[in-house]
N, C-alpha and C positions, 0 to 999 in steps of 0.2 A: 435180476437186473444188476447191472454193474453200477459201481459208485458214480461213474460218469453220468449215466442216465438218471440216477436219483438226483444228482446235483442239478442237472439241467431242468428236471421237473420241479425241483424246489425253487430254483430261480424263476421259472415260468409262473408258478403259483404266487410267489412273492411280487413279481411285476404286475400280475393280474390284481392282486389285493391292493397294491399301491395305486394302480390306475382306477380301481373302483372307488377308493377313498377320495382320490383327487377329483373324480367326476361327480361324486356325491356333494363335495363342497361347492361345485358350480351349479348343480341341479337344485340343491336345497333352497337357495334364495328365489330361484325361479318358481319353485313349488309354492313358496310362501306368497309370492305376488299373485300367482294363479288362484290360490285360495281366497285372497282378498278381493280380487276381481269377481270371482264366482259369488262371494258373499254379497257384494254391492249389487250385482245384477239380479239377485233375487228380489230386491225392492223396486227394480225398474218396472215401469208400467208402460205397455205398448198401446198405441192408439192415439186419439185426439182428446183434448180436454174440452169441457163444456163451453168455455168462452170462445174458442176457435170454431166450434160447431155452430154457435149462435151467429158469429160474424159471417160464416159461409152461407148459412140459410138466409140471412138478411141480404147479402149480395146477390144470391140467386133470385130472391124475390124482386129486387130492383131490376135485375137483368130481364126478368120475365115481363115486368111493366114496360120497360124501354123497348122491348121487341115488338110491342103492339103499336108503336108510333110509326107513321108512314111519312117519309120525307120525299118531296118532289122538288127537283131542281128546275127552275124556269129556264135558265141558260146553261148550255153545255159548257162546263168550265174548261174543257180541253180544246175548245174551238179557238183557234188563234185570233179570229176576228172579234171575239169577246174581250180580248186583252189588248190588242194593238190596233191603232188606226193605220190602215194600209195606204199606200201611195195613191191608189185610185179612188180613195174616199169611201170604199165599201166596207171599211172596218168598223170598229166599235163606235157607236154614236154616243156622244157625251150627253148625260142626262141633264141638260139645261133646258131653258125655255125652248119649246119646239118651234115657236114663231120667230125666234131670233135667227139672224143671219150669221153664219160662221164660214170663214174661208177654209176650205179643206186643203187646197194646194194651189200654188201658182207655178205656171211653167211657160217657157218661151217657145213660140212657134212662128217660123217665117218672119223673123225680126220684130215681132210684137208679142206681148204677153197675153195669156189667157189664164183664167182662174176657174177652179171648181168650187162651188159654194154649196153649203147645206142650208136649205131654207124650208121650213115647215115639213121636216122629215124627208125631203127629197134632195137629190144631188143635181145641180145644174152646172153646165159649162157656160161661162160668160166671157165676152170680149168687150173692149171699149165701145160705148155707144148703145149697148143692150139696155133694155128697160126691164126692171124687176118690179112686178106688180106690188102695189102698196108700199114700196120703198122709194124707188127713184131710178135715175139713169146712171150707168157706170161711166165715170168721168176719166179715171186713171187706173191702170193696173201696172205695177212694177214688181220687181222681185221680192219686195218686202211687204206690200200692202195693196189693198183695193180701196179706191176712193169713189164713193157714190154720192151724186148730187141729189139731195132730197128737197122737199118743200121748206124745211127748216135750215138748210145750209148743207155743208159737206159732212159726210159721215166717213170715218176711216176705219177699216177693218184690217187688222194685221194678218199677215200670212203665218202659217204654223212655224213655230220656232222664233217668232218675233212677237214682241208685245208693244202695244200702243202706249206711249208715254205722253201724257198731256202736260203742257207747261201752264195751262190755265191762263194764257194770254189771250185777250180778246182784242184783236186789231181789226177795226171796221167790220165787225160781225163775223170774222173768220177766226176759228180756233187754231192756234199754232200747235201742231202735233208732230212728233218725231217717232221713229221706230227704233227699237233696240234689239239686237240679237240676243236670244236666250242661250246661255252656255250651260249645258248639263254636265255636271261633274260626276 
């Protein structure tokens, strides 16, 4: 071999040794970290602890007990009529006294008012002059109220959206009453 070839080989071996030493300086700390992680992982225990197993078994027992209950819903909650009172009065019935009279709606027809009332669980359409058994005769129907003449005097039933406001004034046996519009915010 010529001197030039020997010099190139010597330089190549020298660069290889320098690169091996330089890479060992970067690999050695990583090897130390790897050994520490390996040592720590030998103490690691896989699986669940007893406390967690006890909690899970307790919860499974409770779930088994609860699955034996049977729930029956009386009214279908997704039925719109169970939630809203509809304009024709066929909607949700308010759980009040079933014998009480309640005005479901008041509407105008041919220049006079008519009303739909709920009385004893049924809906009736009334006009001025109609007689309601056990209550009295319809005296006045306007857009805000229905006034019925009874044996005890006049009874005022407000239309939906209005409430009867009594001033507790007794003028010759008549109660002065006014209606007020309810504003829902």
